[in-house]
MIPAMI-502088 format. One record per atom (N, C-alpha, C): residue in three letters; atom name; x, y, z. Coordinates in nm, 3 decimals, decimal comma. Layout:
[ALA CA [X Y Z]]
...
//
This chain:
[MET N [-13,084 4,495 3,703]]
[MET CA [-13,148 4,624 3,730]]
[MET C [-13,055 4,708 3,819]]
[GLN N [-13,027 4,827 3,776]]
[GLN CA [-12,936 4,914 3,848]]
[GLN C [-13,012 4,998 3,950]]
[GLU N [-12,949 5,015 4,070]]
[GLU CA [-13,010 5,097 4,175]]
[GLU C [-13,004 5,243 4,135]]
[PRO N [-13,109 5,319 4,171]]
[PRO CA [-13,103 5,464 4,146]]
[PRO C [-12,993 5,527 4,233]]
[PRO N [-12,934 5,638 4,188]]
[PRO CA [-12,827 5,702 4,265]]
[PRO C [-12,869 5,738 4,407]]
[ASP N [-12,994 5,779 4,426]]
[ASP CA [-13,041 5,816 4,559]]
[ASP C [-13,033 5,697 4,654]]
[THR N [-13,066 5,580 4,606]]
[THR CA [-13,063 5,461 4,689]]
[THR C [-12,920 5,428 4,730]]
[ARG N [-12,826 5,440 4,635]]
[ARG CA [-12,686 5,413 4,668]]
[ARG C [-12,635 5,514 4,771]]
[ALA N [-12,671 5,641 4,754]]
[ALA CA [-12,628 5,744 4,848]]
[ALA C [-12,688 5,718 4,986]]
[PHE N [-12,815 5,681 4,986]]
[PHE CA [-12,883 5,652 5,112]]
[PHE C [-12,817 5,533 5,182]]
[THR N [-12,784 5,429 5,108]]
[THR CA [-12,718 5,311 5,165]]
[THR C [-12,582 5,348 5,221]]
[ALA N [-12,507 5,431 5,147]]
[ALA CA [-12,376 5,474 5,195]]
[ALA C [-12,389 5,557 5,323]]
[LEU N [-12,488 5,644 5,328]]
[LEU CA [-12,510 5,726 5,447]]
[LEU C [-12,551 5,640 5,566]]
[GLU N [-12,635 5,540 5,541]]
[GLU CA [-12,674 5,450 5,650]]
[GLU C [-12,552 5,378 5,708]]
[LYS N [-12,462 5,334 5,620]]
[LYS CA [-12,341 5,266 5,665]]
[LYS C [-12,254 5,362 5,745]]
[LEU N [-12,242 5,485 5,699]]
[LEU CA [-12,164 5,586 5,770]]
[LEU C [-12,222 5,613 5,908]]
[VAL N [-12,353 5,626 5,916]]
[VAL CA [-12,418 5,650 6,045]]
[VAL C [-12,395 5,532 6,139]]
[ARG N [-12,406 5,411 6,086]]
[ARG CA [-12,384 5,292 6,169]]
[ARG C [-12,240 5,292 6,222]]
[ASN N [-12,143 5,321 6,134]]
[ASN CA [-12,003 5,324 6,177]]
[ASN C [-11,978 5,433 6,280]]
[LEU N [-12,038 5,549 6,260]]
[LEU CA [-12,022 5,657 6,358]]
[LEU C [-12,083 5,619 6,492]]
[GLY N [-12,195 5,550 6,488]]
[GLY CA [-12,258 5,504 6,612]]
[GLY C [-12,169 5,406 6,686]]
[GLU N [-12,105 5,315 6,611]]
[GLU CA [-12,014 5,219 6,673]]
[GLU C [-11,892 5,290 6,731]]
[GLU N [-11,841 5,389 6,659]]
[GLU CA [-11,727 5,465 6,709]]
[GLU C [-11,764 5,541 6,835]]
[LEU N [-11,881 5,600 6,834]]
[LEU CA [-11,930 5,673 6,951]]
[LEU C [-11,943 5,579 7,070]]
[SER N [-11,992 5,459 7,047]]
[SER CA [-12,005 5,360 7,154]]
[SER C [-11,869 5,323 7,210]]
[GLY N [-11,769 5,308 7,123]]
[GLY CA [-11,634 5,277 7,168]]
[GLY C [-11,577 5,387 7,254]]
[PHE N [-11,596 5,513 7,211]]
[PHE CA [-11,548 5,626 7,290]]
[PHE C [-11,615 5,628 7,427]]
[ARG N [-11,744 5,602 7,427]]
[ARG CA [-11,819 5,603 7,553]]
[ARG C [-11,766 5,495 7,648]]
[LYS N [-11,741 5,375 7,594]]
[LYS CA [-11,690 5,266 7,677]]
[LYS C [-11,553 5,301 7,734]]
[ARG N [-11,467 5,360 7,652]]
[ARG CA [-11,333 5,397 7,700]]
[ARG C [-11,342 5,504 7,808]]
[ALA N [-11,431 5,599 7,791]]
[ALA CA [-11,447 5,705 7,892]]
[ALA C [-11,497 5,645 8,023]]
[HIS N [-11,593 5,553 8,015]]
[HIS CA [-11,644 5,489 8,136]]
[HIS C [-11,536 5,405 8,204]]
[ALA N [-11,456 5,335 8,125]]
[ALA CA [-11,349 5,254 8,182]]
[ALA C [-11,246 5,343 8,252]]
[ALA N [-11,212 5,454 8,190]]
[ALA CA [-11,116 5,547 8,252]]
[ALA C [-11,173 5,603 8,382]]
[GLU N [-11,300 5,637 8,382]]
[GLU CA [-11,363 5,688 8,504]]
[GLU C [-11,364 5,582 8,613]]
[ALA N [-11,389 5,457 8,576]]
[ALA CA [-11,391 5,349 8,674]]
[ALA C [-11,252 5,328 8,734]]
[ARG N [-11,149 5,334 8,648]]
[ARG CA [-11,012 5,319 8,698]]
[ARG C [-10,979 5,434 8,793]]
[LEU N [-11,018 5,552 8,755]]
[LEU CA [-10,992 5,669 8,839]]
[LEU C [-11,062 5,656 8,974]]
[GLN N [-11,187 5,611 8,969]]
[GLN CA [-11,264 5,593 9,092]]
[GLN C [-11,199 5,488 9,181]]
[ALA N [-11,148 5,381 9,121]]
[ALA CA [-11,082 5,275 9,198]]
[ALA C [-10,957 5,330 9,265]]
[ILE N [-10,883 5,411 9,194]]
[ILE CA [-10,763 5,471 9,252]]
[ILE C [-10,801 5,565 9,366]]
[ALA N [-10,905 5,644 9,345]]
[ALA CA [-10,949 5,740 9,446]]
[ALA C [-10,999 5,670 9,572]]
[THR N [-11,068 5,557 9,560]]
[THR CA [-11,122 5,488 9,676]]
[THR C [-11,014 5,416 9,755]]
[LYS N [-10,901 5,389 9,689]]
[LYS CA [-10,790 5,324 9,760]]
[LYS C [-10,714 5,424 9,846]]
[GLY N [-10,750 5,550 9,833]]
[GLY CA [-10,690 5,651 9,920]]
[GLY C [-10,578 5,729 9,853]]
[GLY N [-10,519 5,677 9,749]]
[GLY CA [-10,412 5,750 9,681]]
[GLY C [-10,306 5,798 9,777]]
[GLY N [-10,256 5,713 9,862]]
[GLY CA [-10,166 5,748 9,970]]
[GLY C [-10,038 5,818 9,930]]
[GLY N [-10,045 5,922 9,850]]
[GLY CA [-9,928 6,001 9,819]]
[GLY C [-9,836 5,938 9,718]]
[ASP N [-9,879 5,835 9,647]]
[ASP CA [-9,797 5,770 9,546]]
[ASP C [-9,785 5,863 9,425]]
[ALA N [-9,666 5,916 9,402]]
[ALA CA [-9,646 6,014 9,294]]
[ALA C [-9,678 5,954 9,157]]
[ALA N [-9,640 5,827 9,136]]
[ALA CA [-9,667 5,762 9,007]]
[ALA C [-9,818 5,749 8,985]]
[ALA N [-9,889 5,712 9,092]]
[ALA CA [-10,034 5,698 9,081]]
[ALA C [-10,099 5,834 9,055]]
[GLU N [-10,049 5,936 9,121]]
[GLU CA [-10,105 6,070 9,099]]
[GLU C [-10,081 6,118 8,958]]
[GLU N [-9,961 6,087 8,905]]
[GLU CA [-9,931 6,124 8,767]]
[GLU C [-10,022 6,048 8,670]]
[ARG N [-10,043 5,920 8,700]]
[ARG CA [-10,131 5,838 8,615]]
[ARG C [-10,274 5,891 8,620]]
[VAL N [-10,319 5,932 8,737]]
[VAL CA [-10,453 5,990 8,750]]
[VAL C [-10,464 6,115 8,664]]
[ALA N [-10,361 6,199 8,668]]
[ALA CA [-10,361 6,321 8,587]]
[ALA C [-10,367 6,285 8,439]]
[GLN N [-10,291 6,182 8,397]]
[GLN CA [-10,294 6,138 8,257]]
[GLN C [-10,433 6,088 8,219]]
[LEU N [-10,492 6,009 8,309]]
[LEU CA [-10,626 5,956 8,282]]
[LEU C [-10,730 6,068 8,274]]
[GLU N [-10,716 6,167 8,361]]
[GLU CA [-10,810 6,279 8,356]]
[GLU C [-10,796 6,354 8,224]]
[ALA N [-10,673 6,373 8,179]]
[ALA CA [-10,650 6,440 8,050]]
[ALA C [-10,706 6,356 7,936]]
[GLU N [-10,683 6,226 7,941]]
[GLU CA [-10,737 6,137 7,837]]
[GLU C [-10,889 6,139 7,838]]
[ASN N [-10,945 6,138 7,959]]
[ASN CA [-11,090 6,140 7,972]]
[ASN C [-11,148 6,269 7,912]]
[ALA N [-11,083 6,382 7,939]]
[ALA CA [-11,130 6,510 7,882]]
[ALA C [-11,121 6,507 7,730]]
[LYS N [-11,011 6,451 7,679]]
[LYS CA [-10,994 6,441 7,534]]
[LYS C [-11,102 6,352 7,473]]
[LEU N [-11,129 6,238 7,537]]
[LEU CA [-11,231 6,146 7,488]]
[LEU C [-11,370 6,210 7,492]]
[ARG N [-11,396 6,285 7,598]]
[ARG CA [-11,526 6,353 7,606]]
[ARG C [-11,542 6,453 7,492]]
[SER N [-11,434 6,522 7,460]]
[SER CA [-11,437 6,617 7,350]]
[SER C [-11,461 6,546 7,217]]
[ARG N [-11,389 6,436 7,197]]
[ARG CA [-11,408 6,359 7,074]]
[ARG C [-11,549 6,300 7,067]]
[LEU N [-11,599 6,257 7,181]]
[LEU CA [-11,734 6,202 7,189]]
[LEU C [-11,838 6,307 7,153]]
[ALA N [-11,819 6,428 7,203]]
[ALA CA [-11,912 6,536 7,170]]
[ALA C [-11,907 6,566 7,021]]
[GLY N [-11,787 6,569 6,964]]
[GLY CA [-11,773 6,593 6,821]]
[GLY C [-11,837 6,483 6,738]]
[ALA N [-11,814 6,358 6,780]]
[ALA CA [-11,873 6,244 6,709]]
[ALA C [-12,026 6,247 6,720]]
[SER N [-12,076 6,285 6,836]]
[SER CA [-12,222 6,295 6,853]]
[SER C [-12,280 6,400 6,760]]
[GLU N [-12,211 6,513 6,751]]
[GLU CA [-12,258 6,621 6,664]]
[GLU C [-12,256 6,576 6,518]]
[ARG N [-12,146 6,512 6,476]]
[ARG CA [-12,137 6,466 6,337]]
[ARG C [-12,243 6,360 6,308]]
[THR N [-12,265 6,271 6,404]]
[THR CA [-12,366 6,167 6,386]]
[THR C [-12,505 6,229 6,370]]
[GLY N [-12,534 6,329 6,451]]
[GLY CA [-12,663 6,399 6,440]]
[GLY C [-12,680 6,464 6,304]]
[LYS N [-12,574 6,526 6,253]]
[LYS CA [-12,581 6,590 6,122]]
[LYS C [-12,603 6,487 6,012]]
[VAL N [-12,533 6,374 6,022]]
[VAL CA [-12,550 6,269 5,921]]
[VAL C [-12,691 6,212 5,927]]
[LEU N [-12,742 6,192 6,048]]
[LEU CA [-12,879 6,142 6,063]]
[LEU C [-12,980 6,240 6,003]]
[ASP N [-12,960 6,368 6,027]]
[ASP CA [-13,048 6,468 5,967]]
[ASP C [-13,044 6,459 5,816]]
[ARG N [-12,924 6,441 5,760]]
[ARG CA [-12,908 6,431 5,615]]
[ARG C [-12,976 6,305 5,562]]
[VAL N [-12,962 6,194 5,634]]
[VAL CA [-13,026 6,069 5,593]]
[VAL C [-13,178 6,085 5,594]]
[ARG N [-13,229 6,148 5,698]]
[ARG CA [-13,374 6,171 5,705]]
[ARG C [-13,421 6,257 5,588]]
[PHE N [-13,344 6,361 5,558]]
[PHE CA [-13,379 6,448 5,446]]
[PHE C [-13,378 6,370 5,316]]
[LEU N [-13,273 6,292 5,293]]
[LEU CA [-13,265 6,214 5,169]]
[LEU C [-13,377 6,112 5,160]]
[ARG N [-13,407 6,049 5,273]]
[ARG CA [-13,517 5,952 5,272]]
[ARG C [-13,649 6,022 5,237]]
[GLN N [-13,671 6,138 5,295]]
[GLN CA [-13,794 6,213 5,266]]
[GLN C [-13,798 6,251 5,119]]
[GLN N [-13,685 6,298 5,065]]
[GLN CA [-13,679 6,335 4,925]]
[GLN C [-13,704 6,215 4,836]]
[HIS N [-13,646 6,102 4,874]]
[HIS CA [-13,663 5,979 4,796]]
[HIS C [-13,809 5,934 4,797]]
[GLU N [-13,870 5,939 4,914]]
[GLU CA [-14,010 5,897 4,927]]
[GLU C [-14,103 5,990 4,851]]
[GLU N [-14,075 6,119 4,856]]
[GLU CA [-14,158 6,215 4,785]]
[GLU C [-14,138 6,202 4,635]]
[GLY N [-14,019 6,170 4,592]]
[GLY CA [-13,989 6,154 4,450]]
[GLY C [-14,051 6,027 4,392]]
[GLY N [-14,072 5,928 4,478]]
[GLY CA [-14,128 5,800 4,432]]
[GLY C [-14,279 5,802 4,421]]
[LYS N [-14,343 5,908 4,465]]
[LYS CA [-14,490 5,913 4,464]]
[LYS C [-14,541 5,975 4,338]]
//
């Protein structure tokens, strides 16, 4: 018995949403880790170490980039979830 096209599309969208959620989680973990490293450097006093200050600047730039990517991934995930909900509703209404 072959699956209807709607079911295959719905399954593919569910997989995509799951993958986007995992990617979003990874970005979030990296951002938190960068913030923790930055906080550790800041609490040590940052006694004028030029290399440490440069690394802090790099981490801040990376953190900003990750936050931007995280926001984009969140937006895309929301759009995909909206589409999945719509398809599910259409599928349920079509099956009645």
